[in-house]
N, C-alpha and C positions, 0 to 999 in steps of 0.2 A: 479426513478433509472436510473443511468448514469455512462458511462465510461468516464474518462478523460484521456488523454494522452498527455504528456509533452515530446517532442522529444528534442534531444540534440541541435538542432539548435534553438530550441525556447529561447525567453527570460524568466526569472521567472515569468512573468505575462502574458506569452503566454501559450496557450494549446488548445486542440481540444476535444470538446464533443461528445459523441456518445450516444444517448438515447438507451436503451435496454429494452425489455420485458421478455425475459428469462434469469435470472441471470446466468445460466450455460454458456451463450455467453462469460460471462467476463473471464472463464476458457480458452475458445478456443482463445479470444483475447490475453490473456496473453501468452499461447503457441505460437502464430503467430508471436508476438513482436519479432522483431530481436535484442534482448538485445546485442549480442556480437556486433554487427555492430554499434548500438547506443552508446555502451560504446566507441568504437574506435572513432566515431564521436565527442563525449562529450570531448575526450582528445585533438582532434583535434582542434576544435572552441572553447572550454573553456567557454560555455555559462550556460548549464544546464544539470544536470543529468536525463537521460531517466527515466520517471515515468509513471506507471499507477495507477489510481485511480478508484474505485469501490464505488460509492457514493448512499448512500440509504436516507440519510437525511442530508443536508448540515450543517456542523459544529457539527453534533450530532452523526451520524452513518454513518462510512466510514472507507476505508482502503486503504493505498498506498503502492506501492512497487517501489522501485528505486534501481539503479544499479550504481557501481562504480567499480575502479580498472582498468585493461585493458584486452584486448581481452584472453589472457593466464591465468590471475588470477582475473577474474570477481567475484565481490561479490554482494550480494543483501541486501537491508535493508529494514525495513517497519515500518508503524506505524499503529495502529488499534484504532478507538474510537467507543465506544458503550455507551448506557445510562446504568447507574449503581450506586452503592454506592460508593461515595467518601469520604475521611476523611475531618472533618472539625474541627474547633476550635483546631489546633495543632494536629490532630490526635486522640483527646479525643472523639470525637463523628464523626457520619455518617450522610451524607444527600444524595439526589439524585441529580445526576450530570452526567458528562461526563467522563467515564473511559479512560484513553489513555494508550497504551500499545507501547513499541518500541523494535526492535530487528536489531542489525546492523551486523548480520552475518548469512543470510539465504542463503541457496543453493536454486537454483532454483526449486527443488523439495518441499522443505520447505515452500517457497513463493507461490507455485501453492495449496500447501495443505492449507495454511493461508486464501487463497480467497476461497477455497471451504468450510471450516469451518466457514468462514464469511457469505457466502451465506445461510449456513443451520443454522446460529444464534446459534451456538454451542460455546458460551462464555467460559464455563469451559475448552474446549479441546484448544481454542485459547490462553488462559491464560497459559495453560502448554507450548504451542509451543513458546510462546513469552519468556519464562524463559531464 
């Protein structure tokens, strides 16, 4: 399990990984991340949206939260991936795969709640949050 930080000054292929043992440390990292400053910096340098990702299994089970807008009207958006049933054959059948959910209008509180639900593996509550 690891946290990944992509700061406003990074290019799209640059980031910083931080291994974590206690998943609740991800919530503390989210709260400590200076979202407003990073959004301001992203607007200034025009490189990358500030993003935090919590990765349980690469390409299979992870969540990321990014920010956009400006200091006065910042918004967060997020994507969540987890193993589950996905449609196949034009939606006529189902198979095991990776479910992807996306939300482009999270508040900081909802983004924090999404991380918490991800840590608890509460997929049904996350589905509701990502509607």
